[in-house]
mmCIF file of the N, C-alpha and C atoms, coordinates in Angstrom:
data_MODEL
# 
_entry.id   MODEL 
# 
loop_
_atom_site.group_PDB 
_atom_site.id 
_atom_site.type_symbol 
_atom_site.label_atom_id 
_atom_site.label_alt_id 
_atom_site.label_comp_id 
_atom_site.label_asym_id 
_atom_site.label_entity_id 
_atom_site.label_seq_id 
_atom_site.pdbx_PDB_ins_code 
_atom_site.Cartn_x 
_atom_site.Cartn_y 
_atom_site.Cartn_z 
_atom_site.occupancy 
_atom_site.B_iso_or_equiv 
_atom_site.pdbx_formal_charge 
_atom_site.auth_seq_id 
_atom_site.auth_comp_id 
_atom_site.auth_asym_id 
_atom_site.auth_atom_id 
_atom_site.pdbx_PDB_model_num 
ATOM 1   N N  . MET A 1 1  ? -124.463 111.953 -105.550 1.00 0.00 ? 1  MET A N  1 
ATOM 2   C CA . MET A 1 1  ? -125.293 111.053 -105.498 1.00 0.00 ? 1  MET A CA 1 
ATOM 3   C C  . MET A 1 1  ? -124.879 109.953 -104.970 1.00 0.00 ? 1  MET A C  1 
ATOM 4   N N  . VAL A 1 2  ? -125.696 109.293 -104.561 1.00 0.00 ? 2  VAL A N  1 
ATOM 5   C CA . VAL A 1 2  ? -125.219 107.822 -104.497 1.00 0.00 ? 2  VAL A CA 1 
ATOM 6   C C  . VAL A 1 2  ? -126.218 107.078 -105.293 1.00 0.00 ? 2  VAL A C  1 
ATOM 7   N N  . ASN A 1 3  ? -125.413 105.944 -105.351 1.00 0.00 ? 3  ASN A N  1 
ATOM 8   C CA . ASN A 1 3  ? -126.122 104.899 -106.379 1.00 0.00 ? 3  ASN A CA 1 
ATOM 9   C C  . ASN A 1 3  ? -126.613 103.531 -105.307 1.00 0.00 ? 3  ASN A C  1 
ATOM 10  N N  . MET A 1 4  ? -127.863 103.396 -104.815 1.00 0.00 ? 4  MET A N  1 
ATOM 11  C CA . MET A 1 4  ? -128.354 102.480 -104.217 1.00 0.00 ? 4  MET A CA 1 
ATOM 12  C C  . MET A 1 4  ? -129.540 101.318 -104.657 1.00 0.00 ? 4  MET A C  1 
ATOM 13  N N  . SER A 1 5  ? -129.482 99.477  -104.614 1.00 0.00 ? 5  SER A N  1 
ATOM 14  C CA . SER A 1 5  ? -130.840 99.360  -105.317 1.00 0.00 ? 5  SER A CA 1 
ATOM 15  C C  . SER A 1 5  ? -131.575 99.402  -104.314 1.00 0.00 ? 5  SER A C  1 
ATOM 16  N N  . ALA A 1 6  ? -133.401 99.644  -105.376 1.00 0.00 ? 6  ALA A N  1 
ATOM 17  C CA . ALA A 1 6  ? -134.007 99.565  -103.729 1.00 0.00 ? 6  ALA A CA 1 
ATOM 18  C C  . ALA A 1 6  ? -133.796 98.655  -103.168 1.00 0.00 ? 6  ALA A C  1 
ATOM 19  N N  . GLU A 1 7  ? -133.579 97.273  -103.072 1.00 0.00 ? 7  GLU A N  1 
ATOM 20  C CA . GLU A 1 7  ? -133.250 96.835  -102.262 1.00 0.00 ? 7  GLU A CA 1 
ATOM 21  C C  . GLU A 1 7  ? -132.506 97.175  -100.641 1.00 0.00 ? 7  GLU A C  1 
ATOM 22  N N  . GLU A 1 8  ? -131.423 97.645  -101.316 1.00 0.00 ? 8  GLU A N  1 
ATOM 23  C CA . GLU A 1 8  ? -131.038 98.089  -100.410 1.00 0.00 ? 8  GLU A CA 1 
ATOM 24  C C  . GLU A 1 8  ? -131.761 99.966  -99.723  1.00 0.00 ? 8  GLU A C  1 
ATOM 25  N N  . LEU A 1 9  ? -131.999 100.628 -100.170 1.00 0.00 ? 9  LEU A N  1 
ATOM 26  C CA . LEU A 1 9  ? -133.063 101.288 -99.439  1.00 0.00 ? 9  LEU A CA 1 
ATOM 27  C C  . LEU A 1 9  ? -133.825 101.296 -98.915  1.00 0.00 ? 9  LEU A C  1 
ATOM 28  N N  . ASN A 1 10 ? -134.404 99.596  -99.133  1.00 0.00 ? 10 ASN A N  1 
ATOM 29  C CA . ASN A 1 10 ? -135.880 99.421  -98.383  1.00 0.00 ? 10 ASN A CA 1 
ATOM 30  C C  . ASN A 1 10 ? -137.253 100.617 -98.445  1.00 0.00 ? 10 ASN A C  1 
ATOM 31  N N  . LEU A 1 11 ? -137.055 100.032 -100.451 1.00 0.00 ? 11 LEU A N  1 
ATOM 32  C CA . LEU A 1 11 ? -138.606 100.680 -100.591 1.00 0.00 ? 11 LEU A CA 1 
ATOM 33  C C  . LEU A 1 11 ? -139.738 99.953  -101.045 1.00 0.00 ? 11 LEU A C  1 
ATOM 34  N N  . GLY A 1 12 ? -140.729 100.202 -100.973 1.00 0.00 ? 12 GLY A N  1 
ATOM 35  C CA . GLY A 1 12 ? -141.620 99.110  -101.142 1.00 0.00 ? 12 GLY A CA 1 
ATOM 36  C C  . GLY A 1 12 ? -142.186 99.894  -102.980 1.00 0.00 ? 12 GLY A C  1 
ATOM 37  N N  . GLU A 1 13 ? -142.589 98.894  -103.163 1.00 0.00 ? 13 GLU A N  1 
ATOM 38  C CA . GLU A 1 13 ? -143.175 98.855  -104.803 1.00 0.00 ? 13 GLU A CA 1 
ATOM 39  C C  . GLU A 1 13 ? -143.827 99.904  -104.953 1.00 0.00 ? 13 GLU A C  1 
ATOM 40  N N  . LEU A 1 14 ? -143.659 100.327 -106.311 1.00 0.00 ? 14 LEU A N  1 
ATOM 41  C CA . LEU A 1 14 ? -144.344 101.638 -106.871 1.00 0.00 ? 14 LEU A CA 1 
ATOM 42  C C  . LEU A 1 14 ? -145.695 101.344 -106.856 1.00 0.00 ? 14 LEU A C  1 
ATOM 43  N N  . ALA A 1 15 ? -146.704 101.955 -106.146 1.00 0.00 ? 15 ALA A N  1 
ATOM 44  C CA . ALA A 1 15 ? -147.687 102.320 -105.832 1.00 0.00 ? 15 ALA A CA 1 
ATOM 45  C C  . ALA A 1 15 ? -148.621 103.515 -105.561 1.00 0.00 ? 15 ALA A C  1 
ATOM 46  N N  . ASP A 1 16 ? -149.593 103.281 -105.021 1.00 0.00 ? 16 ASP A N  1 
ATOM 47  C CA . ASP A 1 16 ? -150.347 104.409 -104.831 1.00 0.00 ? 16 ASP A CA 1 
ATOM 48  C C  . ASP A 1 16 ? -150.939 104.537 -103.368 1.00 0.00 ? 16 ASP A C  1 
ATOM 49  N N  . ASN A 1 17 ? -150.194 105.187 -103.057 1.00 0.00 ? 17 ASN A N  1 
ATOM 50  C CA . ASN A 1 17 ? -150.034 105.793 -101.481 1.00 0.00 ? 17 ASN A CA 1 
ATOM 51  C C  . ASN A 1 17 ? -150.718 106.652 -100.956 1.00 0.00 ? 17 ASN A C  1 
ATOM 52  N N  . GLY A 1 18 ? -151.206 107.305 -101.815 1.00 0.00 ? 18 GLY A N  1 
ATOM 53  C CA . GLY A 1 18 ? -152.554 108.885 -101.366 1.00 0.00 ? 18 GLY A CA 1 
ATOM 54  C C  . GLY A 1 18 ? -151.148 109.439 -102.469 1.00 0.00 ? 18 GLY A C  1 
ATOM 55  N N  . GLY A 1 19 ? -152.446 110.308 -102.687 1.00 0.00 ? 19 GLY A N  1 
ATOM 56  C CA . GLY A 1 19 ? -151.756 111.397 -103.810 1.00 0.00 ? 19 GLY A CA 1 
ATOM 57  C C  . GLY A 1 19 ? -151.348 111.641 -104.897 1.00 0.00 ? 19 GLY A C  1 
ATOM 58  N N  . PRO A 1 20 ? -151.452 112.203 -105.776 1.00 0.00 ? 20 PRO A N  1 
ATOM 59  C CA . PRO A 1 20 ? -151.412 112.645 -106.866 1.00 0.00 ? 20 PRO A CA 1 
ATOM 60  C C  . PRO A 1 20 ? -150.616 111.702 -107.848 1.00 0.00 ? 20 PRO A C  1 
ATOM 61  N N  . THR A 1 21 ? -149.594 111.165 -107.639 1.00 0.00 ? 21 THR A N  1 
ATOM 62  C CA . THR A 1 21 ? -149.014 110.543 -108.113 1.00 0.00 ? 21 THR A CA 1 
ATOM 63  C C  . THR A 1 21 ? -148.414 108.839 -107.597 1.00 0.00 ? 21 THR A C  1 
ATOM 64  N N  . MET A 1 22 ? -147.396 108.146 -108.253 1.00 0.00 ? 22 MET A N  1 
ATOM 65  C CA . MET A 1 22 ? -147.764 106.776 -107.549 1.00 0.00 ? 22 MET A CA 1 
ATOM 66  C C  . MET A 1 22 ? -146.144 106.801 -107.002 1.00 0.00 ? 22 MET A C  1 
ATOM 67  N N  . THR A 1 23 ? -146.168 106.282 -105.210 1.00 0.00 ? 23 THR A N  1 
ATOM 68  C CA . THR A 1 23 ? -144.481 106.665 -104.638 1.00 0.00 ? 23 THR A CA 1 
ATOM 69  C C  . THR A 1 23 ? -144.384 104.766 -104.646 1.00 0.00 ? 23 THR A C  1 
ATOM 70  N N  . HIS A 1 24 ? -143.369 104.969 -104.083 1.00 0.00 ? 24 HIS A N  1 
ATOM 71  C CA . HIS A 1 24 ? -142.416 103.992 -103.473 1.00 0.00 ? 24 HIS A CA 1 
ATOM 72  C C  . HIS A 1 24 ? -142.622 104.359 -101.586 1.00 0.00 ? 24 HIS A C  1 
ATOM 73  N N  . ALA A 1 25 ? -143.583 103.764 -101.369 1.00 0.00 ? 25 ALA A N  1 
ATOM 74  C CA . ALA A 1 25 ? -143.131 103.636 -99.070  1.00 0.00 ? 25 ALA A CA 1 
ATOM 75  C C  . ALA A 1 25 ? -141.534 103.524 -99.282  1.00 0.00 ? 25 ALA A C  1 
ATOM 76  N N  . LEU A 1 26 ? -141.329 104.472 -98.068  1.00 0.00 ? 26 LEU A N  1 
ATOM 77  C CA . LEU A 1 26 ? -140.137 104.917 -97.271  1.00 0.00 ? 26 LEU A CA 1 
ATOM 78  C C  . LEU A 1 26 ? -140.323 103.489 -96.412  1.00 0.00 ? 26 LEU A C  1 
ATOM 79  N N  . LEU A 1 27 ? -139.631 101.771 -96.159  1.00 0.00 ? 27 LEU A N  1 
ATOM 80  C CA . LEU A 1 27 ? -140.541 101.084 -95.633  1.00 0.00 ? 27 LEU A CA 1 
ATOM 81  C C  . LEU A 1 27 ? -139.082 100.787 -94.127  1.00 0.00 ? 27 LEU A C  1 
ATOM 82  N N  . THR A 1 28 ? -139.929 100.344 -92.632  1.00 0.00 ? 28 THR A N  1 
ATOM 83  C CA . THR A 1 28 ? -139.389 100.421 -91.945  1.00 0.00 ? 28 THR A CA 1 
ATOM 84  C C  . THR A 1 28 ? -139.037 98.793  -91.247  1.00 0.00 ? 28 THR A C  1 
ATOM 85  N N  . GLU A 1 29 ? -139.838 98.171  -91.866  1.00 0.00 ? 29 GLU A N  1 
ATOM 86  C CA . GLU A 1 29 ? -139.394 96.942  -92.230  1.00 0.00 ? 29 GLU A CA 1 
ATOM 87  C C  . GLU A 1 29 ? -138.770 95.495  -93.186  1.00 0.00 ? 29 GLU A C  1 
ATOM 88  N N  . PRO A 1 30 ? -138.104 94.642  -93.038  1.00 0.00 ? 30 PRO A N  1 
ATOM 89  C CA . PRO A 1 30 ? -137.231 94.295  -92.005  1.00 0.00 ? 30 PRO A CA 1 
ATOM 90  C C  . PRO A 1 30 ? -136.175 95.087  -91.678  1.00 0.00 ? 30 PRO A C  1 
ATOM 91  N N  . THR A 1 31 ? -135.990 96.666  -92.396  1.00 0.00 ? 31 THR A N  1 
ATOM 92  C CA . THR A 1 31 ? -134.641 97.658  -91.467  1.00 0.00 ? 31 THR A CA 1 
ATOM 93  C C  . THR A 1 31 ? -135.512 98.899  -91.888  1.00 0.00 ? 31 THR A C  1 
ATOM 94  N N  . VAL A 1 32 ? -135.403 100.159 -91.247  1.00 0.00 ? 32 VAL A N  1 
ATOM 95  C CA . VAL A 1 32 ? -135.474 100.693 -91.515  1.00 0.00 ? 32 VAL A CA 1 
ATOM 96  C C  . VAL A 1 32 ? -134.049 101.806 -92.660  1.00 0.00 ? 32 VAL A C  1 
ATOM 97  N N  . SER A 1 33 ? -135.487 102.072 -93.626  1.00 0.00 ? 33 SER A N  1 
ATOM 98  C CA . SER A 1 33 ? -134.944 102.808 -94.773  1.00 0.00 ? 33 SER A CA 1 
ATOM 99  C C  . SER A 1 33 ? -133.599 103.685 -94.631  1.00 0.00 ? 33 SER A C  1 
ATOM 100 N N  . VAL A 1 34 ? -132.255 103.767 -95.227  1.00 0.00 ? 34 VAL A N  1 
ATOM 101 C CA . VAL A 1 34 ? -131.402 104.834 -94.834  1.00 0.00 ? 34 VAL A CA 1 
ATOM 102 C C  . VAL A 1 34 ? -132.097 106.147 -95.197  1.00 0.00 ? 34 VAL A C  1 
ATOM 103 N N  . ALA A 1 35 ? -133.261 105.770 -96.843  1.00 0.00 ? 35 ALA A N  1 
ATOM 104 C CA . ALA A 1 35 ? -133.926 107.403 -97.116  1.00 0.00 ? 35 ALA A CA 1 
ATOM 105 C C  . ALA A 1 35 ? -134.973 108.213 -96.154  1.00 0.00 ? 35 ALA A C  1 
ATOM 106 N N  . ILE A 1 36 ? -135.097 107.602 -95.316  1.00 0.00 ? 36 ILE A N  1 
ATOM 107 C CA . ILE A 1 36 ? -135.348 108.229 -94.080  1.00 0.00 ? 36 ILE A CA 1 
ATOM 108 C C  . ILE A 1 36 ? -135.220 109.589 -93.633  1.00 0.00 ? 36 ILE A C  1 
ATOM 109 N N  . ASP A 1 37 ? -135.152 111.059 -93.434  1.00 0.00 ? 37 ASP A N  1 
ATOM 110 C CA . ASP A 1 37 ? -134.495 111.537 -92.913  1.00 0.00 ? 37 ASP A CA 1 
ATOM 111 C C  . ASP A 1 37 ? -133.533 111.754 -93.157  1.00 0.00 ? 37 ASP A C  1 
ATOM 112 N N  . GLN A 1 38 ? -133.019 111.604 -94.355  1.00 0.00 ? 38 GLN A N  1 
ATOM 113 C CA . GLN A 1 38 ? -131.763 112.317 -95.122  1.00 0.00 ? 38 GLN A CA 1 
ATOM 114 C C  . GLN A 1 38 ? -131.722 113.773 -95.574  1.00 0.00 ? 38 GLN A C  1 
ATOM 115 N N  . ILE A 1 39 ? -132.350 113.874 -95.919  1.00 0.00 ? 39 ILE A N  1 
ATOM 116 C CA . ILE A 1 39 ? -133.117 115.442 -96.693  1.00 0.00 ? 39 ILE A CA 1 
ATOM 117 C C  . ILE A 1 39 ? -133.180 116.178 -95.189  1.00 0.00 ? 39 ILE A C  1 
ATOM 118 N N  . PRO A 1 40 ? -132.047 117.525 -94.314  1.00 0.00 ? 40 PRO A N  1 
ATOM 119 C CA . PRO A 1 40 ? -132.514 117.972 -93.247  1.00 0.00 ? 40 PRO A CA 1 
ATOM 120 C C  . PRO A 1 40 ? -133.601 119.082 -93.645  1.00 0.00 ? 40 PRO A C  1 
ATOM 121 N N  . GLU A 1 41 ? -134.558 119.184 -92.473  1.00 0.00 ? 41 GLU A N  1 
ATOM 122 C CA . GLU A 1 41 ? -135.778 119.858 -92.929  1.00 0.00 ? 41 GLU A CA 1 
ATOM 123 C C  . GLU A 1 41 ? -135.490 121.553 -93.144  1.00 0.00 ? 41 GLU A C  1 
ATOM 124 N N  . ALA A 1 42 ? -134.602 121.691 -93.152  1.00 0.00 ? 42 ALA A N  1 
ATOM 125 C CA . ALA A 1 42 ? -134.419 123.473 -93.631  1.00 0.00 ? 42 ALA A CA 1 
ATOM 126 C C  . ALA A 1 42 ? -133.955 123.155 -94.997  1.00 0.00 ? 42 ALA A C  1 
ATOM 127 N N  . GLU A 1 43 ? -134.340 122.206 -95.713  1.00 0.00 ? 43 GLU A N  1 
ATOM 128 C CA . GLU A 1 43 ? -133.712 122.423 -97.123  1.00 0.00 ? 43 GLU A CA 1 
ATOM 129 C C  . GLU A 1 43 ? -134.909 121.984 -97.947  1.00 0.00 ? 43 GLU A C  1 
ATOM 130 N N  . CYS A 1 44 ? -136.133 121.616 -97.096  1.00 0.00 ? 44 CYS A N  1 
ATOM 131 C CA . CYS A 1 44 ? -137.157 120.897 -97.780  1.00 0.00 ? 44 CYS A CA 1 
ATOM 132 C C  . CYS A 1 44 ? -138.238 122.156 -97.928  1.00 0.00 ? 44 CYS A C  1 
ATOM 133 N N  . LEU A 1 45 ? -137.687 122.311 -99.079  1.00 0.00 ? 45 LEU A N  1 
ATOM 134 C CA . LEU A 1 45 ? -138.594 123.671 -99.252  1.00 0.00 ? 45 LEU A CA 1 
ATOM 135 C C  . LEU A 1 45 ? -139.459 123.326 -100.844 1.00 0.00 ? 45 LEU A C  1 
ATOM 136 N N  . ASP A 1 46 ? -140.901 124.825 -101.127 1.00 0.00 ? 46 ASP A N  1 
ATOM 137 C CA . ASP A 1 46 ? -141.153 124.879 -102.297 1.00 0.00 ? 46 ASP A CA 1 
ATOM 138 C C  . ASP A 1 46 ? -140.211 125.624 -103.061 1.00 0.00 ? 46 ASP A C  1 
ATOM 139 N N  . ALA A 1 47 ? -140.808 125.489 -104.478 1.00 0.00 ? 47 ALA A N  1 
ATOM 140 C CA . ALA A 1 47 ? -140.944 126.250 -105.474 1.00 0.00 ? 47 ALA A CA 1 
ATOM 141 C C  . ALA A 1 47 ? -140.011 127.539 -105.316 1.00 0.00 ? 47 ALA A C  1 
ATOM 142 N N  . ASP A 1 48 ? -141.212 128.648 -104.354 1.00 0.00 ? 48 ASP A N  1 
ATOM 143 C CA . ASP A 1 48 ? -140.687 129.810 -103.309 1.00 0.00 ? 48 ASP A CA 1 
ATOM 144 C C  . ASP A 1 48 ? -139.906 129.730 -102.755 1.00 0.00 ? 48 ASP A C  1 
ATOM 145 N N  . GLY A 1 49 ? -139.205 128.606 -102.190 1.00 0.00 ? 49 GLY A N  1 
ATOM 146 C CA . GLY A 1 49 ? -138.063 128.903 -101.126 1.00 0.00 ? 49 GLY A CA 1 
ATOM 147 C C  . GLY A 1 49 ? -139.373 128.827 -99.684  1.00 0.00 ? 49 GLY A C  1 
ATOM 148 N N  . ALA A 1 50 ? -140.495 128.469 -99.703  1.00 0.00 ? 50 ALA A N  1 
ATOM 149 C CA . ALA A 1 50 ? -141.042 128.385 -98.138  1.00 0.00 ? 50 ALA A CA 1 
ATOM 150 C C  . ALA A 1 50 ? -141.240 126.994 -98.051  1.00 0.00 ? 50 ALA A C  1 
ATOM 151 N N  . ALA A 1 51 ? -141.124 127.048 -96.475  1.00 0.00 ? 51 ALA A N  1 
ATOM 152 C CA . ALA A 1 51 ? -141.044 125.630 -96.222  1.00 0.00 ? 51 ALA A CA 1 
ATOM 153 C C  . ALA A 1 51 ? -142.036 124.404 -96.030  1.00 0.00 ? 51 ALA A C  1 
ATOM 154 N N  . LEU A 1 52 ? -141.846 123.113 -96.796  1.00 0.00 ? 52 LEU A N  1 
ATOM 155 C CA . LEU A 1 52 ? -142.918 122.174 -96.960  1.00 0.00 ? 52 LEU A CA 1 
ATOM 156 C C  . LEU A 1 52 ? -143.523 121.530 -95.749  1.00 0.00 ? 52 LEU A C  1 
ATOM 157 N N  . THR A 1 53 ? -144.771 121.944 -95.213  1.00 0.00 ? 53 THR A N  1 
ATOM 158 C CA . THR A 1 53 ? -145.170 120.931 -94.473  1.00 0.00 ? 53 THR A CA 1 
ATOM 159 C C  . THR A 1 53 ? -146.141 120.283 -94.801  1.00 0.00 ? 53 THR A C  1 
ATOM 160 N N  . THR A 1 54 ? -146.246 120.055 -95.932  1.00 0.00 ? 54 THR A N  1 
ATOM 161 C CA . THR A 1 54 ? -147.350 118.950 -96.129  1.00 0.00 ? 54 THR A CA 1 
ATOM 162 C C  . THR A 1 54 ? -146.568 117.810 -97.249  1.00 0.00 ? 54 THR A C  1 
ATOM 163 N N  . ASP A 1 55 ? -147.102 116.724 -97.590  1.00 0.00 ? 55 ASP A N  1 
ATOM 164 C CA . ASP A 1 55 ? -146.362 116.039 -98.192  1.00 0.00 ? 55 ASP A CA 1 
ATOM 165 C C  . ASP A 1 55 ? -147.660 115.987 -99.450  1.00 0.00 ? 55 ASP A C  1 
ATOM 166 N N  . GLN A 1 56 ? -146.661 114.836 -100.397 1.00 0.00 ? 56 GLN A N  1 
ATOM 167 C CA . GLN A 1 56 ? -148.629 115.489 -101.854 1.00 0.00 ? 56 GLN A CA 1 
ATOM 168 C C  . GLN A 1 56 ? -149.395 114.880 -101.467 1.00 0.00 ? 56 GLN A C  1 
ATOM 169 N N  . ARG A 1 57 ? -149.639 113.985 -100.647 1.00 0.00 ? 57 ARG A N  1 
ATOM 170 C CA . ARG A 1 57 ? -150.948 113.285 -99.439  1.00 0.00 ? 57 ARG A CA 1 
ATOM 171 C C  . ARG A 1 57 ? -151.829 114.354 -99.247  1.00 0.00 ? 57 ARG A C  1 
ATOM 172 N N  . GLY A 1 58 ? -151.089 115.482 -98.877  1.00 0.00 ? 58 GLY A N  1 
ATOM 173 C CA . GLY A 1 58 ? -151.715 116.454 -97.660  1.00 0.00 ? 58 GLY A CA 1 
ATOM 174 C C  . GLY A 1 58 ? -150.824 115.749 -96.283  1.00 0.00 ? 58 GLY A C  1 
ATOM 175 N N  . GLU A 1 59 ? -151.032 114.978 -95.604  1.00 0.00 ? 59 GLU A N  1 
ATOM 176 C CA . GLU A 1 59 ? -150.123 114.774 -94.816  1.00 0.00 ? 59 GLU A CA 1 
ATOM 177 C C  . GLU A 1 59 ? -149.199 115.839 -93.688  1.00 0.00 ? 59 GLU A C  1 
ATOM 178 N N  . PRO A 1 60 ? -149.214 116.263 -92.688  1.00 0.00 ? 60 PRO A N  1 
ATOM 179 C CA . PRO A 1 60 ? -148.156 116.923 -92.184  1.00 0.00 ? 60 PRO A CA 1 
ATOM 180 C C  . PRO A 1 60 ? -147.049 116.340 -92.301  1.00 0.00 ? 60 PRO A C  1 
ATOM 181 N N  . ARG A 1 61 ? -146.038 117.374 -92.866  1.00 0.00 ? 61 ARG A N  1 
ATOM 182 C CA . ARG A 1 61 ? -144.745 116.916 -92.528  1.00 0.00 ? 61 ARG A CA 1 
ATOM 183 C C  . ARG A 1 61 ? -143.384 117.883 -91.170  1.00 0.00 ? 61 ARG A C  1 
ATOM 184 N N  . PRO A 1 62 ? -142.413 117.648 -90.553  1.00 0.00 ? 62 PRO A N  1 
ATOM 185 C CA . PRO A 1 62 ? -142.278 116.280 -91.071  1.00 0.00 ? 62 PRO A CA 1 
ATOM 186 C C  . PRO A 1 62 ? -142.823 115.053 -90.079  1.00 0.00 ? 62 PRO A C  1 
ATOM 187 N N  . VAL A 1 63 ? -142.483 113.959 -90.448  1.00 0.00 ? 63 VAL A N  1 
ATOM 188 C CA . VAL A 1 63 ? -143.274 112.800 -89.580  1.00 0.00 ? 63 VAL A CA 1 
ATOM 189 C C  . VAL A 1 63 ? -142.674 111.789 -88.674  1.00 0.00 ? 63 VAL A C  1 
ATOM 190 N N  . ALA A 1 64 ? -142.816 111.762 -87.262  1.00 0.00 ? 64 ALA A N  1 
ATOM 191 C CA . ALA A 1 64 ? -142.472 111.072 -86.948  1.00 0.00 ? 64 ALA A CA 1 
ATOM 192 C C  . ALA A 1 64 ? -142.043 109.458 -87.175  1.00 0.00 ? 64 ALA A C  1 
ATOM 193 N N  . LEU A 1 65 ? -140.718 108.541 -87.198  1.00 0.00 ? 65 LEU A N  1 
ATOM 194 C CA . LEU A 1 65 ? -140.558 107.120 -87.621  1.00 0.00 ? 65 LEU A CA 1 
ATOM 195 C C  . LEU A 1 65 ? -141.593 106.371 -86.975  1.00 0.00 ? 65 LEU A C  1 
ATOM 196 N N  . GLU A 1 66 ? -142.459 106.935 -86.043  1.00 0.00 ? 66 GLU A N  1 
ATOM 197 C CA . GLU A 1 66 ? -143.707 105.627 -85.558  1.00 0.00 ? 66 GLU A CA 1 
ATOM 198 C C  . GLU A 1 66 ? -144.337 106.060 -86.313  1.00 0.00 ? 66 GLU A C  1 
ATOM 199 N N  . ARG A 1 67 ? -145.116 106.807 -86.737  1.00 0.00 ? 67 ARG A N  1 
ATOM 200 C CA . ARG A 1 67 ? -146.032 107.110 -87.962  1.00 0.00 ? 67 ARG A CA 1 
ATOM 201 C C  . ARG A 1 67 ? -145.813 106.946 -89.642  1.00 0.00 ? 67 ARG A C  1 
ATOM 202 N N  . ILE A 1 68 ? -144.486 106.790 -89.650  1.00 0.00 ? 68 ILE A N  1 
ATOM 203 C CA . ILE A 1 68 ? -144.151 106.101 -91.012  1.00 0.00 ? 68 ILE A CA 1 
ATOM 204 C C  . ILE A 1 68 ? -144.813 104.186 -91.076  1.00 0.00 ? 68 ILE A C  1 
ATOM 205 N N  . ALA A 1 69 ? -143.854 103.959 -89.604  1.00 0.00 ? 69 ALA A N  1 
ATOM 206 C CA . ALA A 1 69 ? -143.941 102.629 -89.568  1.00 0.00 ? 69 ALA A CA 1 
ATOM 207 C C  . ALA A 1 69 ? -145.896 102.104 -89.750  1.00 0.00 ? 69 ALA A C  1 
ATOM 208 N N  . GLN A 1 70 ? -146.355 102.726 -88.997  1.00 0.00 ? 70 GLN A N  1 
ATOM 209 C CA . GLN A 1 70 ? -147.746 102.633 -88.925  1.00 0.00 ? 70 GLN A CA 1 
ATOM 210 C C  . GLN A 1 70 ? -148.205 102.493 -90.310  1.00 0.00 ? 70 GLN A C  1 
ATOM 211 N N  . THR A 1 71 ? -147.264 103.502 -91.167  1.00 0.00 ? 71 THR A N  1 
ATOM 212 C CA . THR A 1 71 ? -148.397 103.994 -92.426  1.00 0.00 ? 71 THR A CA 1 
ATOM 213 C C  . THR A 1 71 ? -147.785 102.842 -93.455  1.00 0.00 ? 71 THR A C  1 
ATOM 214 N N  . THR A 1 72 ? -146.854 102.428 -93.451  1.00 0.00 ? 72 THR A N  1 
ATOM 215 C CA . THR A 1 72 ? -146.709 101.762 -94.293  1.00 0.00 ? 72 THR A CA 1 
ATOM 216 C C  . THR A 1 72 ? -146.832 99.741  -93.997  1.00 0.00 ? 72 THR A C  1 
ATOM 217 N N  . ARG A 1 73 ? -147.285 100.239 -92.544  1.00 0.00 ? 73 ARG A N  1 
ATOM 218 C CA . ARG A 1 73 ? -148.353 98.395  -92.669  1.00 0.00 ? 73 ARG A CA 1 
ATOM 219 C C  . ARG A 1 73 ? -149.763 98.782  -92.427  1.00 0.00 ? 73 ARG A C  1 
ATOM 220 N N  . GLY A 1 74 ? -149.830 99.847  -92.995  1.00 0.00 ? 74 GLY A N  1 
ATOM 221 C CA . GLY A 1 74 ? -151.651 100.082 -93.452  1.00 0.00 ? 74 GLY A CA 1 
ATOM 222 C C  . GLY A 1 74 ? -152.487 100.359 -92.209  1.00 0.00 ? 74 GLY A C  1 
ATOM 223 N N  . LEU A 1 75 ? -151.989 101.199 -90.986  1.00 0.00 ? 75 LEU A N  1 
ATOM 224 C CA . LEU A 1 75 ? -153.098 101.158 -89.804  1.00 0.00 ? 75 LEU A CA 1 
ATOM 225 C C  . LEU A 1 75 ? -153.257 102.677 -89.944  1.00 0.00 ? 75 LEU A C  1 
# 
């Protein structure tokens, strides 16, 4: 486990980013969040061991960095 501040991770404020819970957006400006793509896709599994294909908003995952940038800018 690594201890980093929200500023170091470049996270947005806790907010309603879609889905059933409040989340911190992974920001791409002024720098790309180091949290993006840190968990290998093969390890993104649900409780039954099936691959996660959507995020909590129902959006497809994994998502290209360009799409994350658009989402964090509200486009």
